[in-house]
N, C-alpha and C positions, 0 to 999 in steps of 0.2 A: 504494500500500500504506500509506504513512504517513498519507494523508488518510483512509483507511478506518479505521485503528486509532487515530488521534489520538495522545494521550499514551502509549498502550500500545505504540507501535511500538518494536521492539527496537533499531533503528538509524535515526537520522534521515537521510533521503536527501540532505539538504543537504551532508553531509560529502563526498559524491561530486562536488561541484563543484570540489574540489581535484584537479587532474589528476595530481599526484604520488601522492596516496593511491589514486586510482582505478587508476592503472597498477600500483602495488604490489599491490593486491587482485587484479587480473586476472592478473598474473604468478604470484602465490601460488596462485591457483586452478588455473592451467594446470599448474604444477609438481606440485601435489598430485594432480591428475587423472592426470598422467603416471606418477607414482610408484605410485598405486593400480592403474593398468592394468598396470604392469610386474609388480607383486606378483601379480596375477591371471594374466597371460599367460605370464610367463617359465617357470614350472614346466611348463605345458602344452607350450610350445615345446621345452624340454629333453627332455621325455619322448617326444614324438611325432617331432620332426624329428631330434634327436640320439640317440634311442634310449637314453636314460639310464633305468635302472630306478629305481623308487621306493625299493625296499628294499635296494639294493646299495651 
């Protein structure tokens, strides 16, 4: 990606050579995806499995 965009690349890929930074980015992505999934799926679970009404 960086080679195709040259100087216009938003993030230089060489920063991911640092293992600490790469691990932090991966952990942040996983936590963010988990929180997003929880926000989407928790209301459906509570309404269908626990029979909680939306308006009560």
